[in-house]
C-alpha positions as CSV (number, residue, x, y, z in Angstrom):
1,M,-146.5,10.3,-14.7
2,A,-149.7,11.3,-13.0
3,K,-152.6,8.8,-13.1
4,A,-155.3,10.0,-15.5
5,S,-159.0,9.5,-15.6
6,L,-159.2,11.8,-18.8
7,K,-157.5,10.5,-21.9
8,I,-154.3,12.3,-23.0
9,E,-156.1,13.7,-26.1
10,E,-158.7,15.3,-23.8
11,F,-156.0,17.0,-21.8
12,K,-154.5,18.3,-25.0
13,L,-157.9,19.9,-25.8
14,L,-157.3,22.3,-22.9
15,C,-153.8,23.3,-24.1
16,D,-151.9,25.3,-26.7
17,Y,-149.2,23.4,-28.6
18,D,-145.7,24.8,-28.8
19,K,-144.1,23.4,-31.9
20,T,-140.6,24.6,-31.0
21,T,-140.6,22.5,-27.8
22,D,-143.1,19.8,-28.8
23,T,-145.0,20.5,-25.6
24,Y,-148.6,21.4,-24.6
25,E,-149.5,24.0,-22.0
26,S,-152.9,25.1,-20.6
27,K,-154.7,27.8,-22.6
28,R,-155.7,30.9,-20.7
29,G,-158.7,33.4,-20.5
30,D,-161.8,32.8,-22.5
31,S,-160.0,30.2,-24.7
32,Y,-159.4,28.0,-21.6
33,I,-163.0,28.3,-20.3
34,S,-164.3,27.5,-23.8
35,A,-162.0,24.4,-23.9
36,L,-163.2,23.4,-20.4
37,S,-166.8,23.6,-21.5
38,R,-166.1,21.0,-24.2
39,L,-165.2,18.5,-21.5
40,F,-167.4,19.5,-18.6
41,K,-170.8,21.0,-18.2
42,L,-170.2,24.5,-16.8
43,V,-173.9,24.7,-15.8
44,N,-173.7,27.4,-13.2
45,K,-171.4,30.2,-12.1
46,N,-169.6,28.1,-9.5
47,D,-168.5,25.6,-12.1
48,K,-167.1,28.4,-14.3
49,P,-163.6,29.8,-13.5
50,F,-163.5,33.6,-13.0
51,T,-161.6,35.8,-15.4
52,I,-159.5,39.0,-15.3
53,D,-162.6,41.0,-16.3
54,D,-164.5,39.4,-13.3
55,I,-161.6,40.3,-11.0
56,K,-161.6,44.0,-12.1
57,K,-165.3,44.3,-11.0
58,E,-164.4,43.3,-7.4
59,P,-163.8,45.7,-4.5
60,V,-160.3,46.7,-3.7
61,L,-158.3,46.1,-0.5
62,Q,-157.6,49.9,-0.3
63,S,-161.4,50.6,0.0
64,F,-162.2,48.0,2.7
65,R,-162.5,50.2,5.7
66,F,-163.1,47.6,8.5
67,G,-160.3,47.9,11.0
68,G,-159.7,44.1,11.2
69,V,-158.0,44.2,7.8
70,K,-154.9,45.7,9.5
71,D,-154.4,42.4,11.4
72,Y,-153.6,40.6,8.2
73,E,-149.9,40.3,7.3
74,Y,-148.7,39.9,3.7
75,I,-147.1,36.4,3.5
76,C,-146.3,35.6,-0.2
77,D,-147.5,35.5,-3.7
78,L,-149.6,32.7,-5.1
79,Q,-148.9,31.8,-8.8
80,A,-150.5,29.1,-10.9
81,R,-148.3,26.7,-12.9
82,P,-150.3,25.5,-15.9
83,L,-151.0,21.9,-17.0
84,R,-148.1,20.8,-19.2
85,I,-147.7,17.7,-21.5
86,S,-144.5,16.5,-23.0
87,G,-144.7,13.2,-24.9
88,T,-146.6,10.9,-22.6
89,K,-145.6,12.8,-19.4
90,R,-148.2,15.1,-17.8
91,E,-147.5,17.6,-15.1
92,N,-150.7,18.7,-13.4
93,E,-151.6,22.4,-12.9
94,K,-150.7,23.6,-9.4
95,I,-150.7,26.8,-7.3
96,L,-147.2,27.6,-6.0
97,A,-146.3,29.8,-3.1
98,V,-143.5,32.2,-4.2
99,K,-141.8,35.4,-3.0
100,F,-142.2,35.0,0.8
101,A,-142.1,38.3,2.5
102,S,-139.7,37.0,5.3
103,N,-138.6,33.9,7.1
104,K,-141.3,34.7,9.7
105,A,-143.9,34.8,7.0
106,E,-142.7,31.5,5.6
107,D,-142.9,30.0,9.1
108,I,-146.5,31.2,9.5
109,F,-147.4,29.7,6.1
110,N,-145.9,26.4,7.0
111,N,-146.7,26.0,10.7
112,S,-149.3,28.3,12.1
113,K,-152.5,26.3,13.0
114,G,-155.6,28.4,13.0
115,V,-155.4,31.2,10.5
116,S,-157.8,33.5,8.6
117,Y,-156.6,34.4,5.2
118,L,-157.2,37.0,2.6
119,I,-156.3,36.6,-1.1
120,T,-156.1,39.5,-3.5
121,C,-155.3,40.0,-7.1
122,P,-153.3,43.1,-8.1
123,I,-154.2,44.7,-11.4
124,D,-153.1,48.2,-12.4
125,G,-151.9,49.1,-8.9
126,K,-155.2,48.0,-7.2
127,E,-155.6,44.8,-5.1
128,H,-158.9,43.3,-5.8
129,I,-160.3,41.2,-3.0
130,I,-160.9,37.6,-4.2
131,K,-161.3,35.4,-1.2
132,I,-161.7,35.5,2.6
133,G,-161.2,32.2,4.3
134,Q,-159.9,30.3,7.3
135,T,-158.2,27.1,8.1
136,R,-157.5,25.4,11.5
137,T,-154.5,23.7,9.8
138,P,-151.4,25.6,8.4
139,F,-152.1,27.4,5.2
140,K,-149.6,25.1,3.5
141,K,-152.0,22.2,4.0
142,R,-155.0,24.4,2.7
143,L,-153.0,25.2,-0.4
144,G,-152.5,21.4,-0.9
145,S,-156.3,21.1,-0.8
146,Y,-156.7,23.9,-3.4
147,N,-154.3,21.9,-5.6
148,C,-156.7,19.0,-5.6
149,G,-158.8,21.0,-7.9
150,V,-157.0,19.9,-11.1
151,V,-159.0,19.1,-14.2
152,N,-158.3,15.5,-13.7
153,N,-160.3,15.6,-10.4
154,W,-163.2,17.7,-11.9
155,R,-165.9,15.1,-11.0
156,T,-164.5,14.4,-7.4
157,A,-162.8,17.5,-6.0
158,S,-164.7,20.2,-4.1
159,T,-166.2,23.1,-6.0
160,T,-164.1,25.5,-4.0
161,N,-160.8,23.8,-4.8
162,I,-161.7,23.6,-8.5
163,K,-162.9,27.2,-8.6
164,M,-159.7,28.6,-7.1
165,L,-157.2,26.5,-9.0
166,Q,-158.9,26.7,-12.4
167,S,-159.5,30.4,-12.0
168,M,-155.8,31.0,-11.3
169,V,-154.9,28.9,-14.4
170,T,-157.4,30.9,-16.4
171,T,-156.1,34.3,-15.4
172,R,-152.4,33.3,-15.0
173,L,-151.9,36.3,-12.8
174,P,-150.0,36.4,-9.5
175,F,-152.2,36.7,-6.4
176,K,-151.3,37.9,-2.9
177,L,-151.8,36.0,0.3
178,Y,-152.4,37.7,3.6
179,I,-152.8,35.9,6.9
180,C,-154.3,36.8,10.3
181,D,-152.4,34.4,12.6
182,C,-154.6,33.1,15.4
183,S,-152.2,30.3,16.4
184,A,-151.4,31.9,19.7
185,D,-154.9,31.0,20.9
186,Q,-154.3,27.2,20.7
187,Y,-155.7,25.3,23.6
188,Q,-155.2,21.9,25.3
189,T,-157.5,19.8,27.4
190,T,-156.6,17.6,30.3
191,W,-158.9,14.6,30.8
192,H,-158.5,11.8,33.3
193,G,-155.0,13.1,34.0
194,I,-153.9,13.0,30.4
195,T,-153.2,16.2,28.5
196,S,-154.1,16.4,24.8
197,I,-152.0,17.9,22.0
198,K,-152.6,21.6,21.2
199,F,-155.5,22.3,19.0
200,A,-156.3,25.4,17.0
201,S,-158.8,27.6,18.7
202,P,-162.1,28.6,16.9
203,K,-160.8,32.2,16.7
204,S,-160.0,31.8,13.0
205,L,-163.6,30.8,12.3
206,A,-164.8,33.8,14.2
207,V,-162.4,36.2,12.4
208,E,-163.4,34.8,9.0
209,D,-167.1,35.2,9.9
210,I,-166.7,38.8,11.0
211,M,-164.6,39.7,8.0
212,V,-167.1,38.2,5.5
213,K,-170.0,39.9,7.2
214,Q,-168.3,43.2,7.2
215,F,-167.3,42.8,3.6
216,I,-171.0,42.1,2.7
217,K,-172.0,45.1,4.8
218,E,-169.7,47.5,2.9
219,F,-169.9,46.1,-0.6
220,G,-173.2,44.3,-0.7
221,K,-171.9,40.9,-1.7
222,K,-169.4,38.1,-0.8
223,P,-165.9,38.0,-2.3
224,L,-165.7,36.5,-5.7
225,A,-164.3,33.1,-4.6
226,N,-166.5,32.8,-1.5
227,I,-169.0,30.6,-3.2
228,Q,-170.3,28.5,-0.3
229,A,-173.7,29.2,1.1
230,D,-172.1,29.2,4.6
231,A,-169.8,32.1,4.9
232,T,-167.5,30.2,7.3
233,A,-167.3,27.0,5.2
234,D,-163.5,27.6,4.4
């Protein structure tokens, strides 16, 4: 059972009760956000999860004309599993990687160091752009960071991690992950006759920076989940 800083009854405030199974599961949409606001002060837009209506207002991948978009490869879907409570056992909410495009895509997800990533949300046949980011570790590890944004960590997790995970719980929609793999540009340094391990190059940072700036140039704003003041703050 996961260690809790919230009391079990507080977790249940965020859930709908299923009488047939005697279990609780996270609410969704405005009902979930309303329940969150009873436990936490959602004082600014970065504290508040985005909704399906918010996503529909975002630019679509098909209209992003910058040529760099073509260097991003579809990897998998990302799907939120809601918070669940059965008796005294609690299973935290979590983003799962599902439906990998290929074995190669799964290998990139698990092992490529230094990637820029693009996350979209398909609605009515259009993929709305949600996030442009980068990580110098494999995306599998970045996803682990996003999954630190559970409600139980609301006061300690980063705003970005909370925003991503809680928004996906709110919408309960599948998202798509695309990666521009910069791992071929890893480098090593030899110093005093000793060679270091391979490190991810700064290319993923540069790619993210260029992508975000081109997005702003075309659409007049940053992607919905790019909430940091610094566009390259992952």
